[in-house]
C-alpha positions as CSV (number, residue, x, y, z in Angstrom):
1,M,41.5,-29.7,23.4
2,T,38.3,-31.3,22.1
3,D,35.0,-31.5,24.3
4,P,34.7,-35.4,24.7
5,L,31.1,-34.7,24.9
6,L,30.8,-32.8,21.5
7,D,29.1,-35.5,19.7
8,F,26.6,-35.8,22.3
9,Y,25.5,-32.5,22.3
10,R,21.9,-31.6,20.7
11,H,21.8,-31.6,16.8
12,K,19.7,-31.3,14.0
13,E,17.3,-33.8,14.1
14,M,14.7,-32.6,11.5
15,Y,15.0,-31.5,8.2
16,I,12.1,-29.4,6.4
17,K,11.3,-27.3,3.5
18,L,10.5,-23.8,4.4
19,P,7.4,-22.8,2.9
20,T,9.1,-19.6,1.6
21,E,11.9,-21.7,0.2
22,G,14.6,-19.3,1.1
23,K,12.7,-16.5,-0.9
24,W,12.6,-13.0,-0.1
25,Y,15.7,-13.6,2.3
26,T,18.6,-11.0,2.1
27,S,21.1,-13.3,4.5
28,N,22.4,-16.5,4.0
29,I,20.6,-19.8,4.7
30,K,22.5,-22.8,4.6
31,M,20.3,-25.6,2.8
32,S,20.9,-29.5,2.4
33,D,20.8,-30.7,-1.2
34,Q,17.6,-31.2,-0.7
35,N,16.8,-27.7,-0.2
36,E,15.9,-28.5,3.5
37,I,17.1,-26.7,6.5
38,G,18.0,-28.3,9.6
39,V,16.2,-28.0,13.0
40,M,17.3,-28.3,16.3
41,P,15.2,-29.4,19.8
42,L,14.6,-26.7,22.4
43,S,17.4,-26.8,24.7
44,F,16.8,-26.0,28.6
45,K,17.5,-22.4,28.0
46,D,14.9,-22.0,25.2
47,E,12.0,-23.3,27.4
48,M,13.1,-21.0,30.1
49,L,13.0,-18.0,28.1
50,L,9.2,-18.9,27.1
51,S,8.4,-19.0,30.9
52,I,9.4,-15.4,31.1
53,P,6.7,-13.0,31.2
54,D,5.7,-11.2,28.0
55,S,8.2,-13.3,26.3
56,V,5.9,-13.9,23.3
57,Y,4.3,-10.4,23.3
58,N,7.7,-8.5,23.0
59,G,9.0,-11.1,20.4
60,E,12.7,-11.1,21.5
61,S,12.2,-14.3,23.6
62,L,11.3,-15.9,20.3
63,F,13.9,-14.5,18.0
64,E,16.6,-15.9,20.5
65,I,14.5,-19.3,20.2
66,L,14.9,-19.3,16.5
67,K,18.7,-18.3,16.6
68,S,19.1,-21.9,19.0
69,I,17.1,-24.0,16.7
70,V,17.4,-23.0,13.3
71,P,21.5,-22.2,13.5
72,D,22.0,-22.3,9.6
73,M,19.6,-19.1,9.4
74,E,22.0,-16.7,9.5
75,N,20.0,-13.6,10.6
76,P,16.3,-14.9,12.1
77,Y,15.2,-11.6,12.3
78,E,14.4,-11.6,8.6
79,I,12.3,-15.0,9.0
80,M,9.4,-15.0,7.1
81,L,6.0,-15.4,8.9
82,P,4.7,-18.8,7.1
83,D,8.4,-20.2,7.6
84,V,7.7,-19.9,11.4
85,D,4.8,-22.2,12.3
86,V,6.9,-25.0,10.2
87,I,10.2,-24.7,12.4
88,L,8.5,-24.5,15.5
89,L,6.5,-27.3,14.6
90,A,9.7,-29.2,13.8
91,S,11.2,-28.0,16.9
92,R,8.0,-29.5,18.9
93,I,8.3,-33.0,17.3
94,N,12.2,-33.2,18.5
95,N,11.0,-32.3,21.9
96,N,7.9,-34.9,22.1
97,E,8.5,-38.5,21.6
98,E,4.8,-39.0,20.3
99,G,5.0,-36.5,17.9
100,T,1.5,-34.9,18.6
101,L,0.1,-31.8,19.4
102,R,-3.1,-31.7,21.8
103,T,-5.9,-29.4,20.8
104,E,-9.5,-28.7,21.5
105,A,-12.2,-28.9,18.7
106,K,-15.9,-28.3,18.8
107,C,-18.1,-30.6,17.1
108,P,-20.8,-28.8,15.1
109,H,-23.1,-31.6,15.2
110,C,-23.3,-32.0,18.7
111,E,-21.8,-29.2,19.8
112,S,-19.2,-31.1,22.2
113,T,-15.8,-29.7,22.7
114,E,-13.3,-32.2,23.1
115,E,-9.7,-32.6,23.5
116,Y,-7.9,-34.3,20.1
117,E,-4.2,-35.1,19.1
118,I,-2.8,-34.2,15.7
119,K,0.3,-36.1,14.7
120,I,2.8,-33.4,13.9
121,I,4.8,-35.4,10.9
122,N,1.5,-35.8,9.0
123,I,1.5,-31.7,9.1
124,L,4.9,-31.4,8.3
125,N,4.7,-33.5,5.1
126,Q,1.6,-31.3,4.0
127,I,3.7,-28.2,3.9
128,K,2.7,-26.0,0.6
129,P,4.9,-23.7,-0.6
130,V,4.4,-19.8,-0.4
131,N,4.6,-18.1,-3.8
132,G,4.7,-14.2,-4.6
133,I,1.4,-12.8,-5.5
134,E,0.5,-9.8,-8.0
135,I,-2.4,-7.9,-8.6
136,E,-3.2,-4.7,-10.9
137,L,-5.0,-2.1,-9.5
138,S,-7.6,-0.3,-11.4
139,N,-5.2,2.7,-11.8
140,G,-2.8,0.9,-13.4
141,L,-0.5,0.0,-10.5
142,T,0.7,-3.7,-10.2
143,I,1.6,-4.4,-6.9
144,V,3.6,-7.6,-5.8
145,F,3.5,-9.1,-2.7
146,K,5.8,-10.9,-0.4
147,P,4.9,-12.6,3.1
148,N,5.9,-10.4,6.1
149,S,8.5,-10.5,8.3
150,L,8.1,-11.8,11.7
151,K,10.3,-8.8,13.1
152,S,7.6,-6.3,11.4
153,I,4.6,-8.2,12.7
154,T,5.9,-8.6,16.7
155,S,7.0,-4.9,16.6
156,N,3.9,-3.3,15.3
157,Q,1.9,-5.5,17.3
158,I,3.4,-4.2,20.4
159,R,2.3,-0.5,19.0
160,I,-1.2,-1.7,18.5
161,T,-1.2,-3.2,22.3
162,E,-0.1,0.1,23.4
163,N,-2.5,2.0,21.6
164,A,-4.8,-0.2,23.2
165,Q,-3.9,1.1,26.5
166,L,-4.0,4.4,25.5
167,L,-7.6,4.4,24.6
168,Q,-8.1,3.1,28.0
169,Q,-7.3,6.3,29.2
170,L,-10.5,7.9,27.8
171,E,-12.5,6.3,30.2
172,N,-10.8,8.6,33.2
173,E,-10.2,11.4,31.1
174,T,-13.0,14.3,31.8
175,D,-11.2,17.2,30.1
176,Q,-12.6,17.2,26.6
177,L,-9.3,18.9,24.9
178,K,-7.3,15.7,26.7
179,Q,-9.7,13.4,25.5
180,H,-9.6,14.6,21.8
181,E,-5.4,14.9,22.0
182,I,-5.6,11.2,23.4
183,F,-8.1,10.2,20.6
184,Q,-6.1,11.6,17.8
185,Q,-2.4,10.3,19.3
186,S,-4.7,6.6,19.2
187,L,-5.6,7.1,15.6
188,E,-2.3,8.0,14.4
189,R,-0.7,4.8,16.3
190,S,-2.9,2.6,15.1
191,T,-2.9,3.7,11.6
192,A,0.8,3.9,11.6
193,A,1.2,0.4,12.7
194,S,-1.1,-0.9,10.1
195,M,0.3,0.9,7.3
196,M,3.9,-0.3,8.3
197,I,2.7,-4.1,8.4
198,L,1.0,-3.7,4.8
199,A,4.5,-2.0,3.4
200,D,6.4,-4.6,4.8
201,S,4.4,-7.3,2.7
202,I,4.8,-5.2,-0.4
203,E,7.8,-6.4,-2.5
204,K,7.7,-3.7,-5.2
205,I,5.2,-1.7,-6.9
206,I,5.6,-1.4,-10.7
207,T,4.0,1.7,-12.4
208,P,2.2,1.7,-16.1
209,S,5.4,3.3,-17.4
210,T,7.2,0.2,-16.1
211,E,9.2,2.0,-13.3
212,V,9.9,-0.6,-10.8
213,I,9.5,1.0,-6.9
214,D,10.5,-1.0,-4.0
215,N,11.8,1.7,-1.6
216,I,9.6,1.2,1.4
217,T,9.5,4.9,2.3
218,S,8.0,5.5,-0.9
219,I,5.5,2.7,-0.6
220,L,4.5,3.8,2.8
221,A,3.9,7.5,1.5
222,W,1.6,5.9,-1.3
223,L,-0.4,3.8,1.2
224,S,-0.9,6.7,3.5
225,N,-2.1,8.5,0.5
226,S,-4.3,5.6,-0.8
227,D,-8.2,5.2,-0.5
228,S,-9.7,2.9,2.0
229,V,-11.3,0.7,-0.6
230,T,-7.7,0.3,-1.9
231,I,-6.0,-0.1,1.4
232,K,-8.5,-3.1,2.2
233,K,-8.3,-5.0,-0.8
234,L,-4.5,-4.9,-0.3
235,Q,-4.8,-6.2,3.3
236,E,-6.7,-9.0,2.3
237,I,-3.8,-10.2,0.0
238,N,-1.7,-9.4,3.2
239,Q,-3.6,-11.5,5.1
240,Q,-3.7,-14.5,2.1
241,I,-0.1,-14.7,1.9
242,N,0.9,-14.8,5.4
243,A,-1.7,-17.7,5.8
244,N,0.0,-19.9,3.3
245,G,2.1,-22.8,3.7
246,I,0.3,-24.9,6.4
247,D,-3.0,-26.5,6.4
248,K,-5.0,-24.7,9.3
249,E,-8.1,-27.0,8.8
250,F,-7.7,-30.5,10.1
251,K,-10.3,-33.7,10.4
252,F,-11.5,-34.9,13.5
253,E,-14.0,-37.8,14.4
254,C,-16.3,-36.6,17.4
255,S,-15.2,-38.7,20.6
256,N,-18.3,-38.1,22.2
257,E,-20.0,-41.7,22.2
258,E,-23.4,-40.3,21.3
259,C,-22.1,-38.7,18.1
260,G,-19.1,-40.5,16.5
261,K,-19.6,-38.0,13.3
262,K,-16.4,-36.7,11.3
263,F,-15.8,-33.1,11.3
264,K,-13.5,-30.6,10.3
265,S,-12.0,-28.0,12.8
266,A,-9.3,-24.9,12.4
267,V,-6.3,-25.1,14.5
268,E,-4.5,-21.7,15.6
269,F,-0.8,-22.0,15.6
270,N,1.1,-19.5,17.6
271,P,4.2,-19.5,20.1
272,T,2.1,-20.1,23.1
273,F,0.2,-22.9,21.6
274,F,3.4,-24.7,20.4
275,F,5.2,-24.4,23.9
276,T,2.7,-24.5,26.6
277,N,0.3,-27.4,25.0
278,D,2.2,-30.4,26.4
279,S,1.6,-33.4,24.8
């Protein structure tokens, strides 16, 4: 028997263009004729998931929420970092009658920190498409970049956090041999996490003889045996491609009556900001 309340279930109220436009996904994404994906409002369960301690830290609750609000994305574990902000913004506007976000910004003229509102629809209307970045190194290798997946960032961020906890053990360790062991273990964990994030953002490497390498094991081995100058250059590109999609800098007018000057300020988007900063 058909549920008589079926028509009253929450539904896809917002359709948005993904900054990646679905590129780099291997699983299916159901798009509209306008190449947009539907986003549902948060359910009560979604909001409860975010109230669980460490839910954002371990990432699993965030993936569960993405499964809930973007049902047309077959595998949310594959979601690219630039797409996350846009999807969460769309879900936020669905659960917010005023369609605004509150944020604090500091006026550089009078140094007054005040609370301001940003219209979410204005942000979504200015989404920029993300394209791959290609660079050629001095050794002749061509590196083709893509954004990181959210899964790679969250899993490796856990390792980095655990590594910081490991370093704290050094403060209470008096045995020099044990200190050296902890330090080496910490260094290896930190390096491995950084290399994994970087390897995940490399779509392929093309050699001077036009051979294409897209195996992450080979890419990771090459990164681990590259010089620090090369790694730092690649990390800069990695940050650049992940930051594309949403303009993070906004215009404000100082609400301090004695000032009233206009200024620009960056707004940091993250899961905690989206779901705990109620309007």
